[in-house]
C-alpha positions as CSV (number, residue, x, y, z in Angstrom):
1,M,101.6,109.4,94.4
2,T,100.5,106.4,92.2
3,V,104.0,106.9,89.4
4,A,105.7,108.0,92.9
5,R,105.2,104.5,94.8
6,P,106.2,101.9,91.8
7,V,109.3,104.5,90.8
8,S,110.7,104.8,94.8
9,A,109.9,101.0,95.0
10,F,112.2,99.9,92.1
11,I,115.0,102.5,93.2
12,A,115.3,101.0,96.9
13,A,115.0,97.4,95.7
14,I,118.1,97.9,93.5
15,T,119.9,100.0,95.4
16,A,119.3,97.3,98.4
17,G,120.4,94.5,96.2
18,I,123.5,96.4,94.3
19,T,124.9,97.3,98.0
20,E,124.4,93.6,99.2
21,N,126.1,92.2,96.4
22,L,128.9,94.8,96.5
23,L,129.5,94.1,100.4
24,H,129.0,90.8,100.4
25,P,129.2,88.9,97.2
26,P,126.9,85.8,96.4
27,V,128.5,82.5,96.4
28,P,126.6,80.3,94.3
29,Q,125.7,77.0,96.1
30,F,123.0,75.5,93.6
31,V,121.0,76.3,89.9
32,M,117.1,76.8,90.5
33,Q,114.8,74.5,88.8
34,P,111.9,76.4,87.1
35,D,108.3,75.6,87.4
36,L,107.6,74.2,83.7
37,S,104.1,73.1,84.6
38,C,101.2,74.1,82.5
39,L,99.1,77.1,84.4
40,V,96.0,76.5,83.2
41,D,95.1,73.1,84.1
42,N,98.3,71.5,85.4
43,C,97.7,68.8,82.1
44,C,101.4,68.5,81.9
45,S,104.8,69.0,83.6
46,G,106.4,70.9,80.8
47,K,109.8,69.3,80.9
48,D,108.4,66.6,78.1
49,C,107.0,68.6,75.5
50,S,109.2,71.3,73.8
51,A,107.7,74.8,73.9
52,E,105.8,74.9,70.6
53,E,104.4,71.9,71.9
54,H,103.2,73.2,75.2
55,A,101.6,76.1,73.6
56,K,99.4,74.5,71.2
57,H,97.5,72.4,74.4
58,H,95.1,75.6,75.0
59,T,93.6,77.9,73.0
60,F,93.9,82.1,73.7
61,F,90.1,81.9,74.8
62,E,91.4,79.1,77.5
63,K,94.3,80.8,78.6
64,L,92.4,84.0,78.8
65,K,89.8,82.5,80.9
66,A,92.1,80.9,83.2
67,G,93.8,84.4,83.8
68,I,90.8,86.2,84.4
69,R,89.7,83.3,87.2
70,F,93.1,83.9,88.8
71,A,92.8,87.6,88.8
72,L,89.2,87.5,90.4
73,F,89.6,85.0,92.6
74,D,92.7,83.6,93.1
75,V,94.7,87.3,93.5
76,W,92.0,88.8,95.3
77,E,91.2,86.0,98.0
78,D,94.7,86.9,99.0
79,L,94.2,90.6,99.3
80,A,90.8,90.8,100.4
81,V,91.1,90.7,104.0
82,W,94.1,93.1,104.3
83,F,92.2,95.3,101.9
84,T,89.4,95.3,104.3
85,A,91.6,95.9,107.1
86,G,93.4,98.9,105.5
87,L,90.1,100.3,105.0
88,I,88.5,100.1,108.7
89,L,91.6,101.5,109.9
90,A,91.7,104.5,107.4
91,G,88.0,104.5,108.8
92,V,89.7,105.2,112.2
93,V,92.2,107.6,111.5
94,T,90.1,109.9,109.4
95,V,87.5,110.0,112.7
96,L,89.6,110.0,115.5
97,V,92.8,111.6,114.9
98,P,92.6,115.2,115.1
99,E,94.0,117.1,111.9
100,A,96.1,119.6,113.9
101,T,98.2,116.8,115.3
102,M,99.1,115.7,112.0
103,I,99.6,119.4,110.7
104,R,101.8,119.7,113.2
105,Y,104.0,116.7,113.2
106,L,103.5,115.7,110.0
107,S,102.8,118.0,107.7
108,G,106.7,118.1,105.7
109,G,110.3,118.1,106.5
110,P,112.9,116.1,107.9
111,W,111.5,115.1,111.5
112,S,108.0,114.2,109.8
113,L,109.5,111.5,107.6
114,L,111.3,110.2,110.4
115,I,108.2,109.7,112.3
116,M,106.9,107.8,109.9
117,L,109.7,105.8,109.4
118,A,109.9,104.7,113.0
119,V,105.8,104.0,112.7
120,G,106.4,102.4,109.6
121,I,109.1,99.5,110.6
122,P,107.7,97.7,113.8
123,I,104.2,97.5,112.6
124,Y,103.1,94.7,110.6
125,I,101.1,95.9,107.4
126,C,101.1,94.8,103.8
127,A,101.2,97.1,100.7
128,T,97.5,96.2,100.0
129,A,96.5,97.5,103.7
130,S,98.7,100.3,103.5
131,T,97.3,102.4,100.9
132,P,93.9,103.6,101.9
133,I,95.8,104.3,105.3
134,A,98.3,106.6,103.2
135,A,95.2,108.0,101.7
136,A,93.2,108.6,105.3
137,L,96.8,109.9,106.4
138,I,97.2,112.4,103.5
139,L,93.6,113.6,104.0
140,K,94.5,114.7,107.3
141,G,97.4,116.9,106.1
142,V,100.2,114.3,106.6
143,S,102.8,115.3,103.5
144,P,102.9,113.0,100.6
145,G,106.8,112.2,101.3
146,A,105.7,111.1,104.9
147,A,103.1,108.8,103.4
148,L,105.3,107.3,100.9
149,V,107.8,106.6,104.0
150,F,105.2,104.8,105.3
151,L,104.3,103.1,102.0
152,L,107.4,102.0,101.5
153,A,108.8,100.9,105.0
154,G,105.8,99.5,106.8
155,P,105.3,96.5,104.1
156,A,109.1,96.5,103.4
157,T,110.7,96.8,106.7
158,N,108.2,95.3,109.7
159,I,109.2,93.0,112.0
160,T,108.1,89.8,110.4
161,A,109.9,90.5,107.1
162,L,112.8,91.4,109.2
163,S,112.9,88.2,111.1
164,T,112.0,86.2,107.8
165,I,115.0,87.8,106.2
166,M,117.3,87.2,109.3
167,G,116.5,83.3,108.8
168,I,117.5,83.2,105.5
169,L,120.4,85.5,104.7
170,G,121.9,86.3,107.6
171,K,122.0,89.3,110.3
172,R,124.6,91.1,108.1
173,A,122.4,91.0,104.9
174,T,118.9,92.2,107.0
175,A,121.3,95.1,108.2
176,I,122.4,96.2,105.2
177,Y,118.9,95.2,103.6
178,L,117.1,97.8,106.2
179,F,119.2,100.7,106.3
180,T,119.5,100.9,102.6
181,L,115.7,100.8,102.2
182,S,115.2,103.2,105.3
183,L,117.5,105.6,103.7
184,C,116.1,105.2,100.4
185,A,112.7,106.0,101.7
186,L,113.7,108.8,103.7
187,L,115.4,110.6,100.1
188,C,112.4,109.7,97.9
189,G,110.0,111.0,100.3
190,L,111.9,114.0,100.4
191,A,112.1,114.6,96.8
192,L,108.4,113.9,96.2
193,D,107.5,116.8,99.4
194,Y,109.6,119.1,97.0
195,I,108.1,117.8,93.7
196,Y,105.0,118.7,95.0
197,I,106.0,122.0,96.3
198,W,107.6,123.0,92.9
199,L,104.4,122.4,91.0
200,N,102.9,123.8,93.7
201,I,99.9,120.9,94.3
202,S,98.0,120.0,97.4
203,A,98.3,116.5,98.3
204,Q,95.1,117.2,100.2
205,A,93.0,118.7,97.5
206,T,94.3,116.0,95.0
207,V,92.8,113.0,97.4
208,G,90.0,114.7,98.8
209,N,88.9,115.0,95.2
210,S,89.8,112.2,93.3
211,A,86.6,110.8,93.8
212,Q,84.9,113.0,91.3
213,I,87.1,111.7,88.4
214,I,84.2,108.7,88.1
215,P,80.7,109.3,88.2
216,F,79.0,108.3,90.9
217,P,77.0,105.2,89.4
218,L,79.8,103.6,88.6
219,Q,81.5,104.5,91.6
220,L,78.4,102.0,93.6
221,L,78.7,100.0,91.1
222,S,82.5,98.7,91.1
223,A,82.0,98.9,95.2
224,L,79.2,96.3,94.9
225,I,81.2,94.3,92.3
226,L,84.1,94.2,95.1
227,I,81.8,93.3,98.0
228,F,80.5,90.5,96.1
229,F,83.9,89.1,95.5
230,S,85.2,89.7,99.0
231,I,82.4,87.8,101.0
232,K,83.8,84.3,100.1
233,P,87.2,85.2,101.2
234,L,86.3,87.6,104.5
235,Y,83.9,84.2,105.4
236,V,86.9,81.9,104.8
237,W,88.9,84.0,106.9
238,L,86.7,84.5,109.7
239,R,85.7,81.1,110.0
240,G,89.2,80.1,110.2
241,H,90.2,82.1,113.0
242,F,86.9,82.6,115.1
243,S,84.9,79.0,114.9
244,V,84.2,77.2,117.5
245,K,85.7,73.8,117.8
246,S,83.6,71.1,118.8
247,L,84.7,69.6,121.9
248,P,85.2,65.7,122.0
């Protein structure tokens, strides 16, 4: 699944882009101006100095420190809320959804993939939150291909994304985008199911035993570190959405 997801996303994206260019050739309007400003501390705009001179503004360790700070704080602050929401929804699915129902309707085949596509298109969910939900679905008996369709369709073809694309690119491009990504998601899902059958691998057993790869002390330490870095972004999000404004 770790390999299938980015490979399938790459195939779907490239196919959608090529299809759009073939059916609706782009018309050059303006030249994009790249942002050349310093990524470490914005010490300069990057326009008045050469690349060689700009490379000397900061040492390797300063750049490394800035990259680690960006990964641990800036990036995770954008993902923490969605990741937590995905974990909560995955827990709800694991506890409340009957396994027999999942096996009956979503254990494999074209109809299972179509159902997951119909579920993934309208709901608003990001790629981060969809990952633990897909893992919970597989544990309940959902086929890996159906889970892959959910992972691809949920973040890429939700109502919010489609409305934004329609406003920027128009109805025709949105229709091509939706049809191409949906078709690629279904084909990749079918291919993944056949690969699991061909290799005689149980996705449910694989996901259920994946935690055994990492020793429990390392799991606990990683969880505590993750919780530590999640406290601030979760607090900021909760305060911004649920704080009571003082009356004038």
